[in-house]
N, C-alpha and C positions, 0 to 999 in steps of 0.2 A: 503492500499499500503505500502511495507516495505520501511525504508528509503533509501536513498543514500546509507549514513554509512554503514548501515546494508548490504545492496547488497555489499559493496565493501568487506566486512566483509566474506560474501560467497562467495566470488570468490576465497578468498586468498589461497584455497586447489587446485585451476587451475595449473596445471602442464605446465611449459612451454618446449622448443624445446630440445632433447634430442641429437641432432643432427644435428644444425641448418644450414640450406644452404645459404651460402652469396648472389647468383644470384639471389635467391627468396625473399630476405630481412626476413628472417624469424626472427621474434621478438615476444615475446610476449607482449599484450597488458597489461599492469599494470593494476591490479584488480580496480584501483580508476578513470581510463580514462573509463574505460568500463562502472564502474557504474554510471558514468555521462552522459554519452552519451545515455544508457536505459534508465536512470531515467529520463532524457529530453524526449526520444520519447514516455515515458509512460507517461507523464505529456500529451502531445501533442495528446493520445488517439491513438497511431501509433502501439504498442504492444498489448493490452490485446485482446484476440478475433483475431488476426491477422494471416496470415500467416508469418513470418522471415525469411529473407534466408540471410545468414552471407557468403559473397562473399571472397574467400581464408582465409577461417575460423581458418586454422591454428591449434592450440590445443583446439579450442574451448571455449575462452574467451567471445567474444561477442555476440556469439552463446547462451551459457548456461546462459549468463545475461538476454539475452532476455527472454528465456525458464522458468525463475525465476517469471516472471512477467504475466501469465497469457495468451501466445499467441495460437491462435487457433494449428498449428505447428509450427516446427523450423525446417530450414533444413541449414546443416554447408556443404560448398563446398571448397575442396582444392585440388590439382594437385598432391600432396606426400602423399604418404598411409603411411608414420611413423608417422606425426603430429595427421593424424585423429585415427589412434590406440591410440592415448595419448587422445586423443579428447573424445573417448569413455569411457576411463578409467574415466576423468575429470568429465563426466556425472554421473558415479556411484558416485565419490566423493563429487558431488554437491548435486546430492539425488533430484533432480528437477520431478516433476510428470510429465512435459509437454512431447508432443509425440516430439520427436527429431530424424533425418534422417540428418545421414553422407554420403555425395557421393563424389568419388574421381572422380574429373573431373577439367578440366580448366574451370576456372571461366568466363574468356572471351569468352568462347565458349558454353554456358551453354546446355547440353544434358535432360534439365528439361522442362516440359509445365508448368510454373509460369505466374501467372497473378496478377495484383492488390497487389502485396506484400509490403512489409515493406524490404527493402535492409539496413543492417548494414555491414561496412567492416572498416578495416585497410589494405587499399590497400598497396603494395610496391609502395614507392614514387617515383622510377627512379633514384636512387643513383648510381646504380652498371653501370660501361662502359656497352653499349650495351643495357640497360634497360632503356633508357631514357622516361619519359614519360607513365610509366608503368600503372600508375593509370587510364590512360585516357581510355584505353580499358576497367578497371571495371566500372566506370562510362557509359560507351556503355551498358556494360549488363544490370547497374541499369537502364536505361532509358527504355530499352526493357522491363523489367518485373516489376517495379516498380511503384506504386503511389506517394509514398514516399521512400527516401533513407537518409542514416546518415553514413558519410564519414569522414577519418580524414586524413589529407595532410600536407604535409612539410608546413612550415611557407612562407607568399609568395605566396600562390595559391589563394589568392580568386579572382583575375582577371580572372586568367585561368578556376575555378571552375564557376563563373558565366556567361563568356562566353560559357562555354560548355553547362552551363543547358538552355540556352537562345536559344540557336543553336537547340537545342536537346527537344524540347518544356518542357523546365524545368526551375523552378523558385527558385533560393536561397532565404528560409526565414529566416534561423537563421546560424550565425557565430559565434562561439566562442574559443577561444584559450585553447590549452591543453598542457599537459608535458609529455614527453614520456621518460622513464627511460629506456636506451639502456646499457646492461650489456658488459663487455669486453668479447667476446666470437668467433671474428674472428682474424685474425692476423691480419690484417690490422688496429686492433684497437691500439689508442696510449696510452689509459688510463683505469681506472676502469670505474664505471660506469658514464653512461655521460647523462645529461639531455638535451632531445630536444625540443626546443619550435615545435609546432605542429598547425595544425588548425581542426577542425570539423564544417562540414556544414549538415543543412539540405535542402535535395533538392524535392518541388512537382513536381512531371512530371505528364503532359499531358497526364494521360492514360484515 
């Protein structure tokens, strides 16, 4: 198994968004965060030989991290065509030999027939006006297609995630803190790169 630090180094070539859209909260997941999440999933036996689905995959950071750990297949789903094109370029940069499919679709209304998947995702936190609780819809999709999911949420989300999981036949088995580097990329950003405290959760779903 490639070490977590080596995985993060491999992911350093993954390009971010050329023209990020604020309403979709499009930010590149840091390679170190992706490596930590996928390494944890791999140690739990949730990647190798499994179908992995990245909901709201953006330019493919989590999907490609999983693809480097021997899954049966990886599916990256995103609503925006532009980052999906970048994700395909990133796939070539990373050089994974695993099968990866990029699907343009609403991750909250998945047009795919998938069961017993491992879901990985860094969904929108709902920070924009009119987009509150955006991560709830992503968790709903995970509960429908996954036996286990790994997701990143805003700091202070543990009670919400645990309650949602319990109401939908799931159980939070792991919770750990992560830091997201948010670059100055929108007009409303007041500073350069900002470090945001966030939380990641592993949920086992009762499928």
